[in-house]
C-alpha positions in Angstrom: 99.8 143.7 -104.8 96.9 143.5 -106.3 97.8 147.2 -108.0 100.2 146.7 -111.4 101.0 150.2 -111.0 101.5 149.8 -107.2 103.6 147.2 -107.6 105.5 148.7 -109.8 106.3 152.1 -108.4 107.1 149.9 -105.0 109.9 147.6 -107.4 111.7 151.1 -108.8 111.6 152.6 -105.5 115.0 151.7 -104.1 116.7 153.6 -107.5 116.1 150.3 -109.5 114.2 147.2 -110.7 114.6 144.0 -109.2 115.6 141.5 -111.1 114.3 137.9 -110.1 115.9 135.0 -113.0 113.2 132.0 -113.4 115.0 128.5 -112.9 113.4 125.9 -115.8 113.5 123.9 -118.6 114.0 126.9 -121.8 112.1 126.8 -124.2 109.5 125.0 -122.2 105.8 127.0 -121.9 106.0 127.3 -118.4 109.2 128.5 -118.0 109.0 131.6 -120.6 106.0 132.5 -119.9 106.5 133.0 -116.3 109.9 135.0 -117.3 107.5 137.2 -120.4 105.3 138.5 -117.3 108.3 139.0 -114.9 110.1 140.9 -117.5 107.5 142.5 -118.9 107.2 144.3 -114.5 111.2 144.5 -114.2 112.8 144.2 -117.4 114.6 141.7 -116.8 115.0 138.2 -117.8 117.1 135.5 -117.5 115.7 131.7 -117.9 118.2 129.4 -115.5 119.0 125.9 -116.8 120.7 124.0 -113.5 123.0 122.4 -115.6 125.0 125.4 -117.1 125.5 126.4 -112.9 128.6 126.3 -111.3 129.2 127.4 -107.3 132.5 128.4 -106.4 133.0 127.8 -103.1 136.4 129.5 -103.3 134.8 133.1 -104.1 130.9 132.0 -102.6 130.0 132.8 -106.1 126.8 131.1 -108.1 127.7 131.6 -111.0 125.3 130.8 -114.3 126.5 132.6 -117.9 128.8 135.1 -116.6 126.4 136.3 -114.0 126.5 135.5 -109.7 123.4 134.2 -108.9 124.0 136.2 -105.8 123.1 139.3 -107.4 120.0 138.4 -108.1 117.0 139.6 -105.8 115.4 136.1 -106.5 115.1 133.0 -108.3 111.7 131.0 -109.3 112.2 127.9 -109.5 109.5 126.8 -112.1 111.0 123.1 -113.4 114.6 122.2 -111.6 114.8 119.1 -114.0 113.1 117.2 -116.5 113.0 114.0 -114.8 113.3 113.8 -111.2 116.3 111.6 -109.5 118.5 111.8 -106.9 120.9 114.1 -108.5 117.9 116.8 -108.2 117.9 117.0 -104.2 121.9 118.3 -106.0 120.4 120.8 -107.2 118.3 122.3 -104.5 121.2 121.9 -102.1 122.7 124.8 -104.8 120.0 127.0 -105.0 120.1 126.4 -100.4 123.3 128.1 -100.7 122.0 131.0 -102.3 119.4 131.1 -100.1 122.0 131.1 -97.3 123.8 134.1 -99.9 120.7 136.5 -99.5 118.4 135.7 -102.5 114.7 134.9 -102.3 114.2 131.7 -103.6 110.5 130.6 -104.8 109.6 127.5 -102.9 112.1 127.7 -100.1 114.3 125.1 -101.2 113.1 123.6 -97.5 109.6 122.8 -99.0 110.7 121.8 -102.5 113.2 118.9 -101.5 110.5 117.5 -99.2 108.5 117.1 -102.2 110.8 115.8 -104.9 111.4 112.8 -102.6 107.6 110.7 -103.0 108.2 109.1 -99.8 109.3 112.5 -97.4 106.2 114.1 -99.4 104.1 111.1 -98.3 104.8 111.3 -94.8 104.7 114.9 -94.7 100.9 114.5 -95.5 100.8 111.4 -93.1 101.8 113.3 -90.4 99.7 115.6 -91.1 97.0 114.0 -90.8 95.6 114.4 -94.5 93.3 111.4 -95.8 95.7 109.8 -98.7 95.4 106.7 -101.0 96.3 103.3 -98.5 100.5 103.6 -98.8 103.2 100.9 -97.7 106.4 101.2 -98.1 109.2 98.0 -98.3 112.3 96.9 -99.5 111.6 93.2 -99.1 109.9 91.8 -102.6 107.2 89.4 -100.6 106.2 91.9 -98.3 105.5 93.8 -101.1 104.0 91.0 -103.3 101.9 90.3 -100.3 100.7 93.8 -99.7 99.4 93.4 -104.4 97.6 91.4 -102.9 96.1 91.9 -100.2 94.8 95.9 -102.2 93.7 93.1 -104.8 94.4 96.3 -107.6 97.9 98.5 -107.4 99.8 100.8 -108.1 103.9 100.7 -107.8 105.3 104.6 -107.8 108.8 105.6 -108.3 110.5 107.6 -106.1 111.4 109.9 -108.0 108.5 110.5 -111.3 105.9 113.4 -112.2 103.3 112.4 -114.7 103.0 109.2 -113.9 106.4 108.2 -115.9 107.4 105.0 -114.4 104.0 104.1 -112.7 103.2 100.1 -112.9 99.4 99.3 -112.3 99.0 95.8 -111.2 95.6 94.3 -110.9 93.5 91.8 -109.1 93.2 89.6 -112.3 97.0 89.8 -112.8 98.6 86.1 -111.8 101.0 85.8 -109.0 103.8 85.5 -111.7 102.7 88.8 -113.7 102.8 90.5 -110.6 106.4 88.7 -109.6 107.1 89.7 -112.8 106.5 93.6 -112.6 107.5 93.8 -109.2 110.8 92.7 -110.8 110.5 94.8 -113.5 110.5 98.2 -111.0 113.3 97.1 -109.1 115.1 97.6 -111.9 115.0 100.9 -111.5 114.2 101.4 -107.9 115.8 100.5 -104.6 112.2 100.3 -102.5 108.6 99.7 -103.1 106.6 102.5 -103.2 102.9 100.8 -103.1 99.0 102.4 -103.6 96.1 101.1 -103.5 94.3 101.9 -106.7 91.5 104.2 -106.8 88.4 104.1 -108.7 88.2 107.7 -109.8 85.8 107.8 -112.4 88.7 108.6 -115.1 89.0 112.4 -113.2 91.0 113.9 -110.8 91.4 117.7 -109.2 94.3 120.1 -109.2 93.9 122.3 -106.9 96.3 125.9 -106.7 97.3 127.8 -104.5 99.6 131.0 -104.1 101.3 131.8 -101.4 99.6 129.6 -99.0 96.0 131.6 -100.3 93.9 129.0 -102.3 93.6 130.3 -106.5 91.5 127.5 -108.2 90.2 123.9 -109.1 90.6 121.7 -111.7 89.8 118.7 -113.0 92.0 116.2 -115.5 89.9 114.1 -117.4 92.1 111.0 -118.5 92.0 110.2 -122.2 90.2 107.1 -123.7 92.9 104.5 -123.1 95.1 105.6 -120.0 94.7 104.4 -116.3 95.6 107.6 -115.0 93.8 111.5 -116.0 97.9 112.9 -116.5 97.9 115.5 -119.6 101.0 113.1 -120.2 99.1 110.2 -120.9 96.0 112.0 -123.3 93.7 113.6 -120.3 92.4 117.1 -120.7 91.4 119.6 -118.4 88.4 121.1 -117.3 86.6 123.8 -114.1 85.4 122.3 -111.7 84.0 124.5 -108.5 85.1 123.1 -105.2 83.1 123.6 -102.4 84.4 124.7 -99.0 85.1 121.3 -96.8 87.7 120.6 -100.2 89.4 123.8 -100.3 90.4 123.4 -96.9 91.4 119.7 -97.9 94.0 121.3 -100.1 94.6 124.5 -97.5 95.7 122.1 -94.9 97.8 119.6 -97.5 99.7 122.0 -98.8 100.1 124.0 -95.2 102.3 120.4 -94.8 105.4 121.8 -97.0 105.4 126.3 -97.4 104.8 126.3 -101.0 105.1 129.4 -102.8 103.4 128.0 -105.6 101.6 124.3 -105.8 98.9 122.4 -107.1 97.8 119.8 -105.0 95.9 116.8 -106.7 93.0 115.8 -105.0 90.9 112.8 -106.2 86.6 112.1 -105.1 86.7 108.7 -103.9 83.1 106.6 -102.8 84.9 106.9 -99.2 85.6 110.3 -99.6 88.2 112.9 -101.5 92.1 111.7 -100.4 95.0 113.4 -101.5 97.5 112.2 -104.3 100.5 114.5 -103.3 101.6 118.5 -103.5 103.7 119.7 -106.5 107.3 120.7 -105.9 106.6 123.6 -108.8 102.7 123.1 -109.2 101.7 123.8 -113.1 100.5 126.8 -115.2 98.4 125.5 -117.9 95.9 123.7 -115.5 94.8 126.9 -114.0 95.0 128.4 -117.6 92.8 126.1 -119.6 90.7 124.7 -116.8 89.9 128.1 -114.9 90.7 130.8 -116.6 93.4 132.0 -113.9 96.7 133.4 -115.5 98.8 131.6 -112.2 102.1 132.8 -113.7 101.2 136.6 -113.5 100.2 135.9 -110.3 103.0 134.6 -109.6 105.4 137.0 -110.5 103.2 139.4 -108.7 103.2 137.9 -105.7 107.3 137.0 -106.0 107.6 140.7 -106.8 106.2 141.5 -103.6 107.8 139.5 -101.4 111.9 140.9 -102.2 109.6 143.7 -101.7 109.5 143.2 -97.8 
């Protein structure tokens, strides 16, 4: 619903306003701004840190600070943990139980679960015939070494990471000894090698934002002067970008591999055409706001309220 007054009337039609909580990191801007938008529409506010949630199977309750989350109409998962890890998937399992109890979770837990692990997310894109950088996955140090040398420049990516944390860049000028040292360093924190060909991004890549499968906008991430990646975490900045229809269609196809409520598709423009790096498990609000002037938190709140009314 695009009409705020019509939405409000619909929310109150059954005698009470809907209650939607936000799973996120208390104090973080994106979490709090989403909670602000929902509170303004419903009068209800709950910012839920998953570390404080308790599953009580004996009473079939999921408790947080005295509140049974199964009594809510919905939950928007803005950020499920500060850093991705296998334990993040455990938190998704708790939320999937709430889905079984009738709580609408945004995005659906099955979709989020695919994207927490980089390998499962990559396989979904590959099976959807989405163009990606050359990628190989192996447990063999020797095969990993041979792949790096074949690619010339390569990036080692952890299966669980965000904002380029834990990634290692290997260049064609690195000696064999340096490459083997970095491969060993990577294996200290990871059980399998995920190796992607390093592409020349000319200092920028794109974030394409979708809500309920519909295109919202595209922004560019421009790398800081000394960074090899474009993340804001590494000093990058946002700029507006006008995507053409072909590029938007690529982003639409990529996000359709998962059925996300809200997401950002990371796309790079290369001399061989556009490629998709990944689809975000949660998507960001700041890029949409600073790069496109779009209040994605407001749009997401309206979308979730309309969905719980169905």
